[in-house]
C-alpha distance (Angstrom), angle and dihedral (degrees) to the residues before:
residue distance angle dihedral
X1 . . .
X2 3.76 . .
X3 3.83 113.3 .
X4 3.80 120.1 -134.9
X5 3.78 112.9 -97.9
X6 3.84 91.2 -115.1
X7 3.80 91.1 56.9
X8 3.79 91.7 47.0
X9 3.80 89.7 53.4
X10 3.81 91.2 46.9
X11 3.79 91.5 51.5
X12 3.79 90.9 59.0
X13 3.83 95.8 39.9
X14 3.79 115.5 112.1
X15 3.81 117.6 -173.7
X16 3.78 111.9 -116.6
X17 3.77 119.5 -128.4
X18 3.79 115.6 -109.7
X19 3.79 112.1 -100.4
X20 3.78 113.3 -88.9
X21 3.81 110.9 -110.5
X22 3.78 119.9 -106.8
X23 3.79 113.7 -123.1
X24 3.80 127.0 -144.9
X25 3.81 121.7 -179.7
X26 3.81 115.7 -168.3
X27 3.81 107.4 -164.5
X28 3.79 121.3 -168.8
X29 3.81 122.2 -158.8
X30 3.84 122.3 -130.4
X31 3.81 95.2 -10.2
X32 3.80 124.5 160.3
X33 3.80 125.1 -126.8
X34 3.80 89.0 -128.3
X35 3.81 97.8 47.5
X36 3.81 95.4 85.9
X37 3.76 120.2 76.9
X38 3.80 92.0 -136.4
X39 3.81 88.6 62.7
X40 3.76 100.3 33.9
X41 3.81 120.9 32.0
X42 3.82 87.9 -168.0
X43 3.81 93.8 56.1
X44 3.78 112.8 129.7
X45 3.79 92.2 -149.9
X46 3.82 123.9 88.8
X47 3.83 110.7 -130.4
X48 3.83 102.8 165.4
X49 3.81 97.5 154.9
X50 3.79 95.8 50.1
X51 3.79 90.5 42.9
X52 3.80 87.6 54.1
X53 3.81 90.2 48.7
X54 3.80 89.1 53.2
X55 3.80 90.3 49.3
X56 3.81 90.6 53.3
X57 3.80 96.1 46.4
X58 3.79 143.5 14.6
X59 3.79 123.9 -52.6
X60 3.80 114.8 -154.8
X61 3.80 114.1 -152.2
X62 3.82 95.1 -169.2
X63 3.81 102.4 46.8
X64 3.81 122.6 139.8
X65 3.78 144.2 -170.3
X66 3.80 117.5 -136.6
X67 3.80 93.7 -116.0
X68 3.78 143.6 17.6
X69 3.82 91.6 -119.4
X70 3.81 139.0 58.2
X71 3.81 114.0 -102.0
X72 3.83 98.9 41.6
X73 3.81 93.7 51.5
X74 3.80 92.0 50.4
X75 3.79 90.9 48.5
X76 3.81 92.3 51.3
X77 3.81 92.8 46.8
X78 3.81 92.9 51.4
X79 3.83 96.8 42.3
X80 3.80 107.6 31.5
X81 3.80 87.4 -127.9
X82 3.80 125.3 113.0
X83 3.79 110.8 -111.5
X84 3.82 94.1 -134.9
X85 3.80 90.2 71.1
X86 3.81 87.8 67.3
X87 3.82 111.7 16.9
X88 3.81 143.5 -20.0
X89 3.80 110.4 -150.3
X90 3.77 137.6 68.6
X91 3.80 129.2 -94.0
X92 3.79 103.3 -99.1
X93 3.81 126.3 -142.3
X94 3.83 111.2 -49.5
X95 3.81 88.6 -2.0
X96 3.80 128.9 159.7
X97 3.79 129.1 -100.5
X98 3.81 118.1 -80.4
X99 3.80 93.9 -150.6
X100 3.77 120.8 104.8
X101 3.79 119.0 -125.8
X102 3.81 111.8 -81.1
X103 3.82 91.6 1.6
X104 3.80 110.9 160.9
X105 3.78 113.9 -119.7
X106 3.79 133.2 -171.4
X107 3.83 93.9 -105.7
X108 3.82 91.6 47.2
X109 3.79 89.6 51.8
X110 3.80 90.6 51.0
X111 3.81 91.9 45.9
X112 3.79 88.3 58.1
X113 3.80 88.4 55.2
X114 3.80 91.7 53.8
X115 3.81 100.6 -94.7
X116 3.77 127.1 147.9
X117 3.81 106.0 -132.0
X118 3.80 130.9 -156.7
X119 3.79 137.4 171.8
X120 3.80 117.4 -162.2
X121 3.79 115.7 178.9
X122 3.78 140.7 18.0
X123 3.83 112.7 10.5
X124 3.83 103.4 175.8
X125 3.80 93.3 166.1
X126 3.78 97.4 104.0
X127 3.81 141.2 -102.3
X128 3.80 134.0 -143.5
X129 3.80 97.0 -103.3
X130 3.82 91.0 163.3
X131 3.81 87.7 69.8
X132 3.82 89.6 70.8
X133 3.79 96.6 37.5
X134 3.81 110.7 117.6
X135 3.83 116.0 -111.1
X136 3.76 114.5 -95.8
X137 3.81 96.1 19.9
X138 3.82 121.4 122.5
X139 3.81 111.1 -85.4
X140 3.78 94.9 -132.7
X141 3.78 96.6 40.9
X142 3.81 117.5 131.5
X143 3.80 93.9 -168.1
X144 3.81 110.0 128.5
X145 3.81 90.6 -139.4
X146 3.80 91.6 63.6
X147 3.81 94.0 70.0
X148 3.80 131.9 73.9
X149 3.80 98.6 -135.4
X150 3.82 92.7 -175.8
X151 3.81 90.6 73.1
X152 3.80 125.4 84.8
X153 3.80 114.7 -105.6
X154 3.82 111.3 -129.0
X155 3.78 128.3 -153.8
X156 3.79 96.7 49.3
X157 3.82 134.4 108.7
X158 3.82 95.5 -54.9
X159 3.81 90.6 58.4
X160 3.81 91.7 52.6
X161 3.77 104.3 49.6
X162 3.78 109.1 -68.7
X163 3.81 120.6 120.5
X164 3.79 91.0 -162.0
X165 3.79 138.3 22.5
X166 3.76 133.1 -177.6
X167 3.78 125.2 174.3
X168 3.78 147.4 83.1
X169 3.84 93.0 -91.3
X170 3.88 93.1 -125.4
X171 3.80 124.2 6.2
X172 3.82 95.3 -137.4
X173 3.84 97.8 36.2
X174 3.81 129.0 74.6
X175 2.92 143.9 -71.8
X176 3.77 91.6 65.6
X177 3.79 95.1 -159.4
X178 3.79 139.1 89.3
X179 3.77 119.7 -84.5
X180 3.78 120.2 -159.7
X181 3.79 115.6 -167.1
X182 3.84 100.4 -41.0
X183 3.80 102.8 -26.3
X184 3.78 137.4 74.7
X185 3.79 110.4 -107.7
X186 3.80 89.8 -144.4
X187 3.79 125.6 9.1
X188 3.83 116.6 -108.6
X189 3.81 109.5 -109.4
X190 3.79 102.1 -171.0
X191 3.78 142.5 31.9
X192 3.79 112.6 -114.5
X193 3.79 115.6 -144.7
X194 3.79 100.6 171.3
X195 3.82 132.8 -13.4
X196 3.78 111.2 -104.8
X197 3.79 97.8 -142.1
X198 3.81 127.7 69.0
X199 3.77 127.3 -108.2
X200 3.79 120.2 -123.8
X201 3.81 93.0 -122.4
X202 3.80 133.4 7.4
X203 3.80 123.0 -10.5
X204 3.79 135.2 -45.4
X205 3.83 92.5 -114.2
X206 3.82 85.9 -161.1
X207 3.81 121.3 157.1
X208 3.82 116.4 -143.4
X209 3.77 119.9 -107.2
X210 3.82 148.5 103.2
X211 3.80 115.6 -17.5
X212 3.77 147.1 160.1
X213 3.79 108.9 -101.5
X214 3.82 89.9 -131.6
X215 3.82 95.8 44.2
X216 3.80 110.6 146.2
X217 3.81 114.2 -159.9
X218 3.80 89.7 -166.8
X219 3.80 90.4 65.5
X220 3.81 96.1 55.9
X221 3.80 99.1 87.2
X222 3.83 95.4 39.8
X223 3.81 91.8 48.5
X224 3.81 94.1 48.5
X225 3.80 90.1 47.9
X226 3.81 91.9 52.5
X227 3.81 91.1 48.1
X228 3.81 92.3 50.5
X229 3.81 91.4 48.0
X230 3.81 91.1 49.5
X231 3.79 91.1 49.3
X232 3.80 91.1 54.7
X233 3.81 92.1 43.6
X234 3.80 88.5 51.3
X235 3.82 90.1 59.0
X236 3.81 91.9 62.4
X237 3.79 108.9 127.5
X238 3.81 91.8 6.7
X239 3.81 112.8 124.5
X240 3.81 95.2 -165.7
X241 3.82 107.9 106.9
X242 3.79 115.6 -118.7
X243 3.79 139.1 -156.5
X244 3.79 115.9 -151.0
X245 3.81 118.8 -173.3
X246 3.82 112.7 -167.9
X247 3.82 110.4 -175.2
X248 3.80 103.1 -176.7
X249 3.82 121.8 -145.9
X250 3.79 88.9 -138.5
X251 2.95 149.9 136.9
X252 3.84 82.2 2.6
X253 3.80 117.0 110.8
X254 2.94 131.9 -54.2
X255 3.78 85.6 68.1
X256 3.79 99.6 -151.2
X257 3.80 114.9 150.3
X258 3.78 114.0 -178.4
X259 3.79 115.2 -100.4
X260 3.80 93.3 -105.9
X261 3.82 88.7 65.5
X262 3.80 96.4 47.6
X263 3.79 110.5 124.4
X264 3.82 94.3 4.8
X265 3.81 91.2 120.8
X266 3.79 132.3 44.5
X267 3.80 92.2 -131.2
X268 3.79 100.3 76.3
X269 3.82 127.4 -112.5
X270 3.80 92.0 -34.1
X271 3.79 89.5 56.4
X272 3.80 89.3 48.0
X273 3.82 89.2 51.3
X274 3.80 91.2 51.2
X275 3.80 88.0 49.7
X276 3.82 89.6 52.1
X277 3.82 90.0 49.5
X278 3.78 88.8 52.5
X279 3.80 88.6 50.8
X280 3.83 89.8 52.4
X281 3.80 89.9 52.0
X282 3.79 89.2 49.9
X283 3.80 92.2 53.6
X284 3.81 91.9 51.6
X285 3.81 92.1 46.4
X286 3.81 89.8 49.4
X287 3.81 89.6 52.2
X288 3.81 89.0 53.9
X289 3.79 89.9 53.9
X290 3.80 95.2 45.9
X291 3.80 93.4 46.1
X292 3.81 90.9 54.1
X293 3.80 94.1 -117.2
X294 3.81 102.0 106.7
X295 3.80 95.8 92.1
X296 3.80 91.7 55.6
X297 3.79 100.6 37.9
X298 3.79 128.4 97.7
X299 3.79 107.3 -144.4
X300 3.79 120.0 -163.0
X301 3.78 124.5 -176.5
X302 3.78 122.7 -173.4
X303 3.83 141.3 125.4
X304 3.79 137.2 -113.1
X305 3.82 95.2 -124.8
X306 3.78 144.5 -33.8
X307 3.81 127.5 -63.2
X308 3.80 126.4 -66.6
X309 3.81 125.7 -99.9
X310 3.83 90.8 -89.6
X311 3.82 85.7 80.3
X312 3.81 90.1 83.3
X313 3.81 93.4 59.2
X314 3.81 90.2 42.3
X315 3.79 90.5 55.3
X316 3.79 91.0 51.4
X317 3.81 94.4 46.6
X318 3.81 102.6 36.5
X319 3.81 103.0 17.9
X320 3.80 90.6 -122.9
X321 3.81 116.7 131.4
X322 3.80 105.1 -163.5
X323 3.84 99.2 -156.0
X324 3.82 94.4 41.4
X325 2.99 126.8 -169.4
X326 3.80 89.7 16.6
X327 3.78 132.9 86.8
X328 3.80 120.2 -128.6
X329 3.79 138.8 35.6
X330 3.78 140.4 -134.0
X331 3.85 111.5 -31.2
X332 3.81 93.1 20.2
X333 3.80 124.4 114.2
X334 3.78 89.4 -145.8
X335 3.81 109.6 103.4
X336 3.80 96.0 -93.6
X337 3.80 90.5 65.6
X338 3.81 97.4 61.8
X339 3.84 109.0 3.4
X340 3.81 99.1 101.2
X341 3.82 143.0 164.7
X342 3.80 109.2 -73.5
X343 3.82 120.0 -174.2
X344 3.81 127.7 170.6
X345 3.80 125.3 -175.4
X346 3.79 108.4 -174.9
X347 3.81 111.1 169.4
X348 3.79 110.3 -129.5
X349 3.81 93.8 13.4
X350 3.78 113.1 52.7
X351 3.78 115.4 62.0
X352 3.82 112.1 -129.5
X353 3.78 111.5 -102.7
X354 3.80 94.2 9.2
X355 3.79 121.0 149.2
X356 3.80 123.0 -153.1
X357 3.81 124.8 -161.2
X358 3.82 91.6 -169.8
X359 3.79 119.3 128.1
X360 3.81 108.5 -112.0
X361 3.81 137.5 164.9
X362 3.78 135.0 -158.3
X363 3.80 86.0 -120.5
X364 3.83 85.4 71.1
X365 3.81 94.4 66.5
X366 3.81 91.9 83.7
X367 3.83 97.8 58.1
X368 3.80 93.5 37.2
X369 3.80 94.6 51.8
X370 3.81 91.6 41.1
X371 3.80 88.1 58.4
X372 3.79 90.8 46.1
X373 3.82 94.6 54.5
X374 3.80 96.6 35.9
X375 3.80 98.8 -109.4
X376 3.80 118.1 150.8
X377 3.79 107.9 -141.6
X378 3.82 114.4 -136.8
X379 3.80 118.1 -125.5
X380 3.80 92.4 -110.3
X381 3.80 93.6 62.8
X382 3.82 142.6 62.7
X383 3.80 90.8 20.2
X384 3.81 95.3 176.0
X385 3.79 102.9 30.1
X386 3.82 120.9 121.2
X387 3.81 122.1 -157.5
X388 3.82 110.6 -122.4
X389 3.80 95.3 175.2
X390 3.85 95.7 101.4
X391 3.80 88.9 51.5
X392 3.80 93.4 47.7
X393 3.80 90.1 48.3
X394 3.79 90.6 53.0
X395 3.80 93.5 -114.7
X396 3.78 90.8 119.9
X397 3.79 128.3 40.8
X398 3.79 92.0 -148.1
X399 3.77 136.1 37.5
X400 3.82 121.8 -107.0
X401 3.80 94.4 -108.4
X402 3.78 131.1 85.8
X403 3.81 98.0 151.3
X404 3.79 139.6 41.5
X405 3.80 139.9 174.2
X406 3.82 119.0 -129.4
X407 3.78 122.7 -162.3
X408 3.79 143.0 153.1
X409 3.79 107.6 165.1
X410 3.78 133.0 27.4
X411 3.83 115.3 -75.9
X412 3.81 92.2 5.3
X413 3.80 108.8 108.1
X414 3.77 140.8 158.1
X415 3.80 125.2 -164.4
X416 3.77 128.8 -152.7
X417 3.81 122.0 -153.1
X418 3.79 113.9 171.7
X419 3.80 107.5 -58.0
X420 3.79 92.0 -16.0
X421 3.78 125.0 95.7
X422 3.79 123.6 -168.5
X423 3.80 119.6 -160.5
X424 3.80 98.2 -157.8
X425 3.79 91.3 -158.8
X426 3.78 138.8 61.2
X427 3.81 90.3 -94.7
X428 3.78 138.6 6.5
X429 3.79 91.7 -138.7
X430 3.76 124.6 97.3
X431 3.80 88.3 -169.4
X432 3.79 118.9 22.8
X433 3.80 120.3 -114.7
X434 3.83 117.7 -107.3
X435 3.78 118.4 -97.4
X436 3.82 91.9 -117.2
X437 3.80 92.4 56.0
X438 3.80 92.3 47.1
X439 3.78 90.8 52.5
X440 3.81 94.3 46.1
X441 3.82 92.5 50.4
X442 3.80 96.7 38.2
X443 3.77 93.4 -119.5
X444 3.81 118.2 -173.7
X445 3.80 121.6 -110.8
X446 3.78 119.2 -114.5
X447 3.81 106.8 -82.7
X448 3.79 92.9 -161.7
X449 3.80 94.3 -113.4
X450 3.82 117.0 151.6
X451 3.84 90.2 -136.3
X452 3.80 137.9 16.7
X453 3.80 129.9 -131.6
X454 3.80 126.1 -168.9
X455 3.77 136.9 -178.9
X456 3.80 101.4 -140.9
X457 3.79 93.5 -168.0
X458 3.80 88.2 66.2
X459 3.79 101.3 22.9
X460 3.80 113.1 33.1
X461 3.82 89.8 161.0
X462 3.83 91.2 60.0
X463 3.79 98.0 -129.5
X464 3.81 102.7 132.4
X465 3.81 112.4 67.3
X466 3.82 107.4 -155.7
X467 3.81 97.7 178.6
X468 3.81 96.1 112.2
X469 3.82 91.3 47.8
X470 3.81 94.6 51.9
X471 3.81 108.7 34.7
X472 3.80 91.7 152.3
X473 3.80 91.3 56.8
X474 3.81 90.6 47.6
X475 3.81 90.5 52.5
X476 3.81 92.8 47.3
X477 3.81 92.6 49.5
X478 3.80 92.6 46.9
X479 3.80 88.5 52.9
X480 3.82 91.8 49.1
X481 3.81 90.9 48.4
X482 3.80 91.1 51.3
X483 3.80 91.4 48.8
X484 3.82 92.5 51.1
X485 3.79 90.1 50.1
X486 3.81 94.5 48.8
X487 3.82 97.9 39.9
X488 3.77 94.1 67.0
X489 3.79 94.4 -136.8
X490 3.80 143.3 42.3
X491 3.80 99.8 -172.7
X492 3.84 109.9 123.3
X493 3.80 92.2 -135.2
X494 3.83 90.3 61.9
X495 3.80 104.6 72.6
């Protein structure tokens, strides 16, 4: 019997899988929780594009980086593993990669699922600069003439899952030159000791080393923004899914907003630099819209840690407290060091304008995105990553986390358990707050306690140390912290 043509066609029809979502992570550097208008209605900094992103997606009010400093947070985000299991500090100037050999990263995972992957911006995870050092030259030399700049530099983004890289590795570390993929675009021709010009706020914080003699620090953020926009525009009409990681160099020192942004905030040059960073985000988001990718792109905005120590002087001069309403800054294990802006716009999943109080970490991106793209994580990877996909889909009323370890330096830890936060040290500061700031914000005096305990539901500013009132809770949280450290993992899938 001859089948009708429609039935013949149906017999050979195979449903096509829905297109994998593109993924864009916009990563600010040294940004305060209270700098964005969507988090702080009293902020003196205009952030219209990020406020709009929050209004079109989900705003997490309890989102965290893994560390209070740069390198460790990036490592945790890209591996799903807390940095403190492996190291605590940053990669210093011309330092080596922090990744272990054959360690699975987020971009490698996405490559295996057919993604094009690109990083445009601040890397700060190390390269093998010794591989291009000329034979017979001192190993720790920073002289530009001691390197063969014609050679590719191994150990960078291309060796850890990215198809493409463009940036200057770290804005205040050498080499002060553009790197494309794994080679210097132009060879450094001098050795920079100290920039001649002045910053607009704070210090240059620049380490000496190889540089281009015409290197312009003020062009770093604009150039990276243009490159990111062009990358997105170049994906127009391309059906291959892509992952774009944009780690901004701002508002990290040197605080150098372009002249067109001077005076556009009421929080000084830092506020102007935050405003310029918001503008950069807006340009990239606009490119997503114009390229036709916005409706199938997960956009995440967050920051590596809280603001730098200059925030104290800024608060005194401009009455703008960057991490408001939190206590602590970059490097601290008080909330202001790692409790950061955390926005996710996931078309079809996140309800526009929704606000989530769930505890979440950047270390959770790995497991969540693995679930989204159908990648089964091996047991030797993403040791601390929790899968938030069921929560984002609305299949769970709460997120998978109720605890988290916070750390910046060795033997200086905090532990989160529900609303409770234990500072397992005499203080959560790495550098004490100035007397003037303490007086203005009615900060408590040191009560001499060996540890600190706070109920964040009642005391988000961490002013009322309850350690002596709840010794049993302190002991239980110290035990849980020790167990998490010794176990080697906290991911629920790893029993």
